[in-house]
MARTIKE-142535 format. One line per field, with one value per residue: residue number from 1; residue in one letter; x, y, z of N, C-alpha, C in turn. Coordinates in nm, 3 decimals. Layout:
<zadrens>
k (NUM ...)
r (A ...)
nc1 (X ...)
nc2 (Y ...)
nc3 (Z ...)
cac1 (X ...)
cac2 (Y ...)
cac3 (Z ...)
cc1 (X ...)
cc2 (Y ...)
cc3 (Z ...)
</zadrens>
This chain:
<zadrens>
k (1 2 3 4 5 6 7 8 9 10 11 12 13 14 15 16 17 18 19 20 21 22 23 24 25 26 27 28 29 30 31 32 33 34 35 36 37 38 39 40 41 42 43 44 45 46 47 48 49 50 51 52 53 54 55 56 57 58 59 60 61 62 63 64 65 66 67 68 69 70 71 72 73 74 75 76 77 78 79 80 81 82 83 84 85 86 87 88 89 90 91 92 93 94 95 96 97 98 99 100 101 102 103 104 105 106 107 108 109 110 111 112 113 114 115 116 117 118 119 120 121 122 123 124 125 126 127 128 129 130 131 132 133 134 135 136 137 138 139 140 141 142 143 144 145 146 147 148 149 150 151 152 153 154 155 156 157 158 159 160 161 162 163 164 165 166 167 168 169 170 171 172 173 174 175 176 177 178 179 180 181 182 183 184 185 186 187 188 189 190 191 192 193 194 195 196 197 198 199 200 201 202 203 204 205 206 207 208 209 210 211 212 213 214 215 216 217 218 219 220 221 222 223 224 225 226)
r (M P R L P I T I E T L R F A P S L L A A W K K G D R K L L K K S R A S K A I K K V V L S R A R K G A G R E G F G E A Y V A S K L G K S D N G W R T S F N W L S S S K W L D G R G L A S R P E K E L Q A A L T K H F G A A A L R E L Q L R A K E F R A S D K R G P N W L Q G R S P A A P D L W V I S K G E H R F I S C K L G A R G R H G V A G L R L I A M H L R P K D G R K V S V Q L L N L W P E D R R L P W P T V T R V G R T P G G G K V W R L Q Q G Y T V G P V E)
nc1 (1.072 0.837 0.892 0.858 0.596 0.633 0.641 0.876 0.922 1.050 0.889 0.899 0.840 0.730 0.868 0.713 0.451 0.425 0.476 0.255 0.052 0.105 0.027 -0.240 -0.362 -0.558 -0.600 -0.457 -0.551 -0.830 -0.892 -0.817 -0.858 -0.918 -1.096 -1.413 -1.423 -1.151 -1.072 -1.240 -1.163 -0.885 -0.873 -1.015 -0.848 -0.624 -0.717 -0.742 -0.484 -0.152 0.082 0.251 0.070 -0.114 -0.031 0.126 -0.052 -0.238 -0.087 -0.001 -0.253 -0.345 -0.191 -0.266 -0.478 -0.802 -1.013 -1.200 -1.292 -1.193 -1.007 -0.886 -0.661 -0.511 -0.554 -0.597 -0.657 -0.522 -0.469 -0.659 -0.944 -1.187 -1.232 -1.327 -1.601 -1.700 -1.801 -1.766 -1.612 -1.551 -1.557 -1.703 -1.548 -1.393 -1.592 -1.696 -1.475 -1.438 -1.669 -1.626 -1.393 -1.490 -1.684 -1.534 -1.334 -1.411 -1.507 -1.382 -1.140 -1.018 -0.991 -0.809 -0.590 -0.530 -0.453 -0.221 -0.067 -0.039 0.105 0.337 0.437 0.482 0.676 0.877 0.943 1.080 1.309 1.443 1.371 1.286 1.066 1.065 0.885 0.648 0.332 0.257 0.188 -0.094 -0.130 -0.144 -0.330 -0.596 -0.695 -0.926 -0.865 -0.832 -0.885 -0.765 -0.681 -0.519 -0.286 -0.129 0.151 0.256 0.513 0.680 0.984 1.184 1.006 0.871 0.967 0.753 0.550 0.633 0.618 0.340 0.252 0.372 0.240 -0.021 0.023 0.094 -0.116 -0.380 -0.671 -0.903 -1.266 -1.362 -1.174 -0.983 -0.654 -0.418 -0.213 0.077 0.240 0.514 0.572 0.812 0.825 0.989 1.142 1.197 1.418 1.614 1.879 1.858 1.851 1.875 2.009 2.019 1.964 1.830 1.861 1.605 1.482 1.376 1.229 0.927 0.998 1.260 1.590 1.613 1.723 1.541 1.539 1.504 1.467 1.516 1.263 1.207 1.068 1.050 1.259 1.367 1.693 1.911)
nc2 (0.675 0.457 0.140 0.132 -0.024 -0.156 -0.412 -0.547 -0.731 -0.964 -1.099 -1.368 -1.456 -1.676 -1.636 -1.716 -1.666 -1.386 -1.353 -1.481 -1.317 -1.076 -1.149 -1.149 -1.343 -1.403 -1.587 -1.621 -1.434 -1.456 -1.718 -1.711 -1.664 -1.408 -1.106 -1.006 -0.733 -0.658 -0.823 -0.726 -0.452 -0.465 -0.633 -0.477 -0.256 -0.380 -0.453 -0.208 -0.121 -0.208 -0.478 -0.543 -0.427 -0.416 -0.664 -0.693 -0.637 -0.841 -1.078 -1.067 -1.058 -1.311 -1.469 -1.417 -1.561 -1.658 -1.392 -1.173 -0.945 -0.709 -0.451 -0.264 -0.005 0.205 0.493 0.852 0.891 0.965 1.229 1.389 1.590 1.507 1.250 1.253 1.296 1.184 1.331 1.434 1.223 1.018 0.754 0.424 0.227 0.402 0.527 0.307 0.227 0.455 0.449 0.213 0.273 0.481 0.344 0.157 0.306 0.573 0.916 1.118 1.003 0.966 1.230 1.322 1.162 1.260 1.517 1.465 1.361 1.587 1.751 1.600 1.619 1.896 1.931 1.777 1.919 2.133 2.011 1.685 1.691 1.445 1.332 1.469 1.672 1.536 1.393 1.175 0.842 0.624 0.274 -0.032 -0.239 -0.334 -0.550 -0.730 -0.959 -1.250 -1.123 -0.871 -0.554 -0.527 -0.343 -0.316 -0.260 -0.330 -0.400 -0.419 -0.439 -0.193 -0.003 0.327 0.622 0.784 0.601 0.439 0.627 0.666 0.417 0.425 0.641 0.539 0.321 0.453 0.628 0.550 0.411 0.153 0.137 -0.104 -0.202 -0.380 -0.503 -0.307 -0.359 -0.301 -0.352 -0.398 -0.528 -0.638 -0.739 -0.987 -1.161 -1.520 -1.615 -1.425 -1.234 -1.070 -0.715 -0.525 -0.408 -0.563 -0.384 -0.059 0.291 0.520 0.763 1.042 1.110 1.307 1.636 1.593 1.454 1.141 0.871 0.654 0.306 0.057 -0.281 -0.588 -0.825 -0.774 -0.575 -0.212 0.027 0.318 0.450 0.502)
nc3 (2.117 1.959 1.788 1.435 1.281 1.012 0.784 0.571 0.285 0.040 -0.235 -0.433 -0.777 -1.039 -1.359 -1.576 -1.504 -1.515 -1.787 -1.898 -1.800 -1.934 -2.185 -2.164 -2.011 -1.742 -1.541 -1.308 -1.119 -1.143 -1.060 -0.801 -0.439 -0.382 -0.291 -0.438 -0.497 -0.522 -0.737 -0.943 -0.979 -1.028 -1.252 -1.435 -1.454 -1.565 -1.817 -1.938 -1.950 -2.067 -2.112 -1.813 -1.638 -1.344 -1.262 -1.026 -0.806 -0.860 -0.832 -0.563 -0.434 -0.503 -0.344 -0.087 0.009 0.146 0.245 0.466 0.342 0.086 -0.087 -0.370 -0.321 -0.425 -0.460 -0.423 -0.144 0.082 0.065 -0.077 -0.021 -0.113 -0.038 0.215 0.237 0.011 -0.198 -0.528 -0.612 -0.885 -1.003 -0.965 -0.818 -0.658 -0.503 -0.367 -0.219 -0.060 0.093 0.235 0.380 0.541 0.684 0.836 0.961 0.996 0.928 1.072 1.151 0.903 0.824 1.016 0.947 0.691 0.763 0.909 0.702 0.543 0.718 0.737 0.475 0.458 0.657 0.548 0.320 0.426 0.493 0.513 0.239 0.143 0.015 -0.217 -0.300 -0.346 -0.243 0.037 -0.060 -0.107 -0.014 -0.217 -0.175 0.048 0.288 0.490 0.721 0.919 1.163 1.144 0.990 0.693 0.522 0.216 0.017 -0.303 -0.530 -0.839 -0.808 -0.630 -0.386 -0.415 -0.230 -0.143 -0.123 0.088 0.289 0.302 0.402 0.650 0.777 0.793 0.964 1.199 1.262 1.187 1.310 1.353 1.389 1.488 1.658 1.574 1.489 1.303 1.032 0.832 0.522 0.307 0.000 -0.208 -0.531 -0.721 -0.992 -0.992 -1.128 -1.131 -0.985 -0.670 -0.668 -0.466 -0.153 0.177 0.382 0.377 0.380 0.433 0.511 0.727 1.049 1.094 1.188 1.219 1.289 1.358 1.155 0.950 0.898 0.658 0.675 0.525 0.555 0.820 1.093 1.107 1.258 1.449 1.405 1.657)
cac1 (0.976 0.816 0.931 0.760 0.559 0.623 0.711 0.925 0.961 1.057 0.803 0.948 0.737 0.777 0.860 0.607 0.326 0.425 0.466 0.115 -0.028 0.129 -0.046 -0.384 -0.411 -0.592 -0.639 -0.387 -0.639 -0.968 -0.907 -0.770 -0.961 -0.925 -1.233 -1.472 -1.387 -1.014 -1.071 -1.307 -1.087 -0.755 -0.895 -1.055 -0.726 -0.536 -0.772 -0.717 -0.341 -0.081 0.198 0.243 -0.023 -0.201 0.024 0.170 -0.168 -0.298 -0.004 -0.009 -0.388 -0.358 -0.114 -0.319 -0.579 -0.937 -1.024 -1.338 -1.320 -1.072 -1.021 -0.767 -0.664 -0.412 -0.614 -0.535 -0.737 -0.439 -0.446 -0.770 -1.059 -1.304 -1.249 -1.385 -1.746 -1.735 -1.846 -1.667 -1.550 -1.616 -1.575 -1.767 -1.449 -1.358 -1.705 -1.705 -1.364 -1.464 -1.773 -1.566 -1.301 -1.572 -1.750 -1.441 -1.245 -1.481 -1.463 -1.289 -1.008 -0.962 -0.953 -0.687 -0.483 -0.492 -0.383 -0.087 0.004 -0.007 0.213 0.457 0.490 0.533 0.800 0.978 0.987 1.179 1.428 1.548 1.314 1.288 0.957 1.090 0.767 0.531 0.254 0.258 0.097 -0.167 -0.087 -0.217 -0.437 -0.642 -0.778 -0.964 -0.838 -0.781 -0.898 -0.686 -0.684 -0.386 -0.260 -0.014 0.207 0.327 0.587 0.776 1.107 1.183 0.895 0.907 0.967 0.621 0.472 0.675 0.564 0.199 0.241 0.412 0.133 -0.132 0.063 0.104 -0.230 -0.513 -0.724 -1.039 -1.374 -1.387 -1.068 -0.890 -0.517 -0.383 -0.076 0.118 0.339 0.572 0.615 0.888 0.813 1.108 1.138 1.278 1.539 1.706 1.940 1.802 1.941 1.880 2.075 1.933 1.925 1.828 1.821 1.494 1.426 1.380 1.100 0.885 1.061 1.404 1.663 1.651 1.712 1.467 1.608 1.421 1.546 1.442 1.209 1.190 1.000 1.135 1.274 1.457 1.833 1.943)
cac2 (0.656 0.315 0.086 0.153 -0.160 -0.187 -0.534 -0.542 -0.864 -0.988 -1.208 -1.413 -1.512 -1.746 -1.548 -1.762 -1.603 -1.251 -1.366 -1.513 -1.196 -0.981 -1.197 -1.138 -1.454 -1.351 -1.696 -1.601 -1.362 -1.504 -1.842 -1.691 -1.643 -1.264 -1.053 -0.963 -0.594 -0.655 -0.883 -0.639 -0.330 -0.500 -0.683 -0.362 -0.178 -0.456 -0.448 -0.076 -0.103 -0.305 -0.537 -0.597 -0.347 -0.491 -0.796 -0.693 -0.652 -0.971 -1.185 -1.059 -1.097 -1.457 -1.533 -1.382 -1.655 -1.607 -1.279 -1.130 -0.847 -0.644 -0.346 -0.199 0.124 0.300 0.621 0.961 0.914 1.021 1.372 1.463 1.611 1.439 1.121 1.270 1.282 1.113 1.422 1.459 1.099 0.989 0.613 0.337 0.173 0.505 0.546 0.188 0.232 0.563 0.401 0.112 0.343 0.553 0.244 0.089 0.399 0.697 1.037 1.194 0.938 0.995 1.372 1.330 1.101 1.355 1.626 1.414 1.350 1.725 1.795 1.526 1.677 2.030 1.913 1.721 2.027 2.214 1.928 1.671 1.680 1.304 1.302 1.546 1.747 1.451 1.360 1.033 0.766 0.513 0.140 -0.090 -0.329 -0.338 -0.667 -0.761 -1.102 -1.305 -1.029 -0.749 -0.476 -0.534 -0.252 -0.376 -0.201 -0.430 -0.331 -0.496 -0.364 -0.118 0.089 0.467 0.675 0.835 0.485 0.401 0.730 0.638 0.303 0.469 0.724 0.450 0.244 0.537 0.715 0.501 0.313 0.115 0.141 -0.235 -0.236 -0.478 -0.462 -0.256 -0.393 -0.250 -0.442 -0.363 -0.648 -0.617 -0.856 -1.007 -1.294 -1.624 -1.646 -1.311 -1.201 -0.949 -0.601 -0.429 -0.457 -0.604 -0.266 0.063 0.413 0.574 0.893 1.090 1.133 1.447 1.709 1.575 1.374 1.001 0.808 0.528 0.205 -0.053 -0.404 -0.692 -0.932 -0.737 -0.447 -0.096 0.107 0.433 0.431 0.600)
cac3 (2.007 1.936 1.658 1.328 1.242 0.870 0.747 0.433 0.240 -0.104 -0.279 -0.564 -0.863 -1.159 -1.477 -1.666 -1.463 -1.571 -1.932 -1.929 -1.771 -2.042 -2.303 -2.140 -1.930 -1.609 -1.451 -1.182 -1.028 -1.152 -0.985 -0.664 -0.337 -0.356 -0.285 -0.564 -0.522 -0.572 -0.871 -1.039 -1.010 -1.086 -1.387 -1.518 -1.477 -1.654 -1.953 -1.994 -1.968 -2.149 -2.047 -1.677 -1.559 -1.255 -1.224 -0.887 -0.719 -0.885 -0.775 -0.417 -0.395 -0.519 -0.238 0.044 0.054 0.170 0.338 0.490 0.239 0.040 -0.187 -0.425 -0.251 -0.476 -0.499 -0.345 -0.024 0.188 0.044 -0.135 0.068 -0.170 0.027 0.348 0.229 -0.113 -0.303 -0.632 -0.658 -1.012 -1.039 -0.867 -0.724 -0.562 -0.412 -0.282 -0.124 0.036 0.184 0.322 0.472 0.638 0.769 0.927 1.032 1.028 0.858 1.159 1.144 0.771 0.826 1.096 0.869 0.586 0.829 0.939 0.575 0.504 0.807 0.698 0.351 0.488 0.732 0.457 0.230 0.499 0.501 0.411 0.104 0.112 -0.078 -0.340 -0.337 -0.366 -0.124 0.072 -0.146 -0.045 -0.057 -0.329 -0.133 0.187 0.312 0.628 0.729 1.045 1.273 1.129 0.866 0.634 0.411 0.148 -0.104 -0.382 -0.634 -0.918 -0.785 -0.504 -0.369 -0.404 -0.094 -0.106 -0.086 0.222 0.379 0.319 0.492 0.784 0.832 0.827 1.081 1.318 1.293 1.149 1.404 1.312 1.487 1.546 1.751 1.518 1.464 1.171 0.994 0.701 0.465 0.178 -0.070 -0.331 -0.617 -0.803 -1.056 -0.929 -1.203 -1.132 -0.857 -0.609 -0.690 -0.357 -0.032 0.287 0.460 0.298 0.451 0.355 0.545 0.865 1.112 1.091 1.297 1.207 1.385 1.344 1.024 0.953 0.820 0.612 0.677 0.457 0.636 0.960 1.113 1.090 1.379 1.437 1.439 1.761)
cc1 (0.960 0.867 0.819 0.721 0.532 0.704 0.749 0.975 0.974 0.974 0.847 0.834 0.801 0.763 0.748 0.472 0.315 0.410 0.322 0.026 -0.014 0.053 -0.197 -0.444 -0.433 -0.631 -0.575 -0.478 -0.780 -0.991 -0.860 -0.888 -0.970 -1.069 -1.281 -1.431 -1.246 -1.008 -1.126 -1.221 -0.953 -0.771 -0.935 -0.933 -0.634 -0.586 -0.743 -0.570 -0.283 0.033 0.169 0.147 -0.114 -0.145 0.063 0.056 -0.231 -0.219 -0.012 -0.146 -0.407 -0.287 -0.173 -0.420 -0.713 -0.935 -1.171 -1.384 -1.189 -1.099 -0.885 -0.772 -0.569 -0.477 -0.557 -0.613 -0.654 -0.423 -0.567 -0.890 -1.186 -1.335 -1.311 -1.536 -1.793 -1.781 -1.734 -1.593 -1.625 -1.649 -1.641 -1.667 -1.407 -1.468 -1.719 -1.594 -1.388 -1.568 -1.716 -1.472 -1.380 -1.639 -1.655 -1.356 -1.313 -1.422 -1.363 -1.149 -0.941 -0.914 -0.821 -0.568 -0.435 -0.415 -0.239 -0.003 0.049 0.109 0.345 0.521 0.550 0.666 0.912 1.030 1.092 1.311 1.396 1.498 1.319 1.183 0.972 0.962 0.641 0.458 0.270 0.152 0.031 -0.113 -0.177 -0.340 -0.470 -0.733 -0.809 -0.958 -0.783 -0.778 -0.815 -0.710 -0.540 -0.378 -0.127 0.024 0.285 0.389 0.680 0.908 1.094 1.067 0.944 0.894 0.830 0.528 0.505 0.618 0.416 0.175 0.269 0.302 0.014 -0.100 0.058 -0.027 -0.369 -0.558 -0.869 -1.141 -1.390 -1.277 -0.969 -0.751 -0.504 -0.237 -0.048 0.236 0.385 0.627 0.685 0.883 0.935 1.106 1.238 1.411 1.639 1.756 1.881 1.900 1.956 1.948 1.974 1.879 1.934 1.788 1.715 1.440 1.436 1.240 1.059 0.942 1.211 1.463 1.700 1.629 1.637 1.531 1.511 1.507 1.462 1.396 1.186 1.106 1.101 1.142 1.370 1.599 1.875 2.072)
cc2 (0.508 0.271 0.106 0.018 -0.178 -0.314 -0.525 -0.680 -0.866 -1.111 -1.248 -1.474 -1.579 -1.654 -1.588 -1.698 -1.462 -1.256 -1.395 -1.392 -1.095 -1.018 -1.194 -1.252 -1.407 -1.460 -1.681 -1.536 -1.420 -1.629 -1.830 -1.672 -1.496 -1.218 -1.011 -0.821 -0.583 -0.710 -0.787 -0.520 -0.363 -0.550 -0.571 -0.278 -0.248 -0.451 -0.314 -0.055 -0.209 -0.364 -0.587 -0.519 -0.436 -0.623 -0.801 -0.715 -0.791 -1.084 -1.185 -1.104 -1.249 -1.533 -1.509 -1.483 -1.587 -1.494 -1.245 -1.030 -0.783 -0.546 -0.310 -0.055 0.229 0.421 0.727 0.993 0.962 1.173 1.452 1.470 1.543 1.309 1.133 1.255 1.214 1.202 1.448 1.335 1.049 0.841 0.533 0.274 0.275 0.523 0.428 0.186 0.338 0.519 0.300 0.176 0.416 0.456 0.190 0.184 0.529 0.817 1.116 1.135 0.965 1.140 1.390 1.272 1.194 1.473 1.586 1.403 1.488 1.778 1.728 1.588 1.814 2.023 1.866 1.828 2.115 2.139 1.799 1.658 1.536 1.267 1.374 1.612 1.667 1.428 1.212 0.958 0.652 0.380 0.086 -0.169 -0.310 -0.459 -0.679 -0.912 -1.139 -1.201 -0.903 -0.683 -0.473 -0.438 -0.294 -0.294 -0.310 -0.364 -0.428 -0.421 -0.287 -0.019 0.232 0.518 0.725 0.721 0.436 0.499 0.705 0.523 0.344 0.551 0.638 0.373 0.326 0.602 0.660 0.389 0.280 0.122 0.008 -0.283 -0.340 -0.418 -0.408 -0.293 -0.337 -0.331 -0.392 -0.490 -0.609 -0.745 -0.867 -1.147 -1.392 -1.648 -1.530 -1.281 -1.072 -0.833 -0.508 -0.491 -0.495 -0.484 -0.141 0.181 0.484 0.708 0.928 1.111 1.278 1.520 1.687 1.476 1.237 0.949 0.676 0.430 0.092 -0.178 -0.519 -0.801 -0.898 -0.609 -0.334 -0.017 0.221 0.395 0.540 0.674)
cc3 (1.977 1.799 1.557 1.268 1.093 0.844 0.600 0.394 0.088 -0.136 -0.420 -0.646 -0.985 -1.280 -1.573 -1.632 -1.520 -1.722 -1.974 -1.908 -1.884 -2.169 -2.283 -2.060 -1.787 -1.509 -1.314 -1.078 -1.026 -1.067 -0.840 -0.569 -0.296 -0.357 -0.424 -0.599 -0.579 -0.714 -0.975 -1.079 -1.077 -1.229 -1.482 -1.553 -1.576 -1.798 -2.019 -2.026 -2.058 -2.068 -1.907 -1.585 -1.475 -1.207 -1.076 -0.790 -0.734 -0.820 -0.623 -0.369 -0.403 -0.408 -0.098 0.098 0.079 0.272 0.358 0.384 0.195 -0.072 -0.244 -0.378 -0.307 -0.542 -0.404 -0.218 0.095 0.176 -0.004 -0.040 0.015 -0.096 0.166 0.347 0.101 -0.226 -0.402 -0.678 -0.781 -1.033 -0.927 -0.770 -0.618 -0.457 -0.316 -0.178 -0.019 0.139 0.283 0.424 0.581 0.735 0.876 1.011 1.074 0.959 0.940 1.154 1.011 0.764 0.903 1.019 0.759 0.644 0.860 0.812 0.526 0.588 0.770 0.575 0.375 0.561 0.641 0.361 0.295 0.514 0.572 0.268 0.053 0.008 -0.211 -0.392 -0.357 -0.234 -0.091 -0.008 -0.070 -0.094 -0.168 -0.286 0.015 0.200 0.460 0.642 0.865 1.157 1.262 0.994 0.812 0.515 0.347 0.026 -0.176 -0.503 -0.706 -0.914 -0.655 -0.501 -0.356 -0.262 -0.051 -0.068 0.053 0.325 0.405 0.415 0.636 0.852 0.875 0.955 1.209 1.358 1.262 1.242 1.368 1.426 1.559 1.640 1.700 1.498 1.321 1.144 0.855 0.652 0.329 0.115 -0.199 -0.413 -0.710 -0.863 -0.993 -0.999 -1.208 -0.991 -0.802 -0.621 -0.572 -0.234 0.075 0.362 0.372 0.385 0.367 0.399 0.692 0.919 1.095 1.210 1.301 1.305 1.338 1.202 1.040 0.857 0.784 0.604 0.623 0.554 0.781 0.970 1.107 1.220 1.359 1.477 1.536 1.727)
</zadrens>
């Protein structure tokens, strides 16, 4: 079985940036080179929420630099059939993301990805119940940059297992029409003035069908433990 190409890294941030975000200061994202779509949805989400809502996506987007395009992707497009044809999607950001996914990957590819996600969940329920009944979750951001499609999960702390499963499914099964590379990345955000609480290596689950334990190693790709 090939190595699983998920890159896991820790991204440190200045506590002052989070403090400013909590007070409503959005310059971090507004002055960044993030796409208009990412800025619009993240800023809208932050206005509706309180505290640190949206900070993770905003900080990561500000660090990515200029991209050809990008979207916030933390919707249920890995599991809901509404995303196959767009019918029933309520919000404009959802409709725009569905149109972009269909344009770059195609409805057939999305249908196949959802099927794989369903199979993964069914297999997991039979054991080892790694997802604890939840469906694989989509990442937070998708950017097209430097000739590749980058799917990124960003989390203030350790990422949930269903998020890791979503990244893994995308890496293994989603192929774009334009032939560009697809990369997936897990970014754990942590303040610069605090000690990291997680170990370098974490056991996170098993492959569908059982057998091998997958190991997440900080700063490296992920592969099966023989």
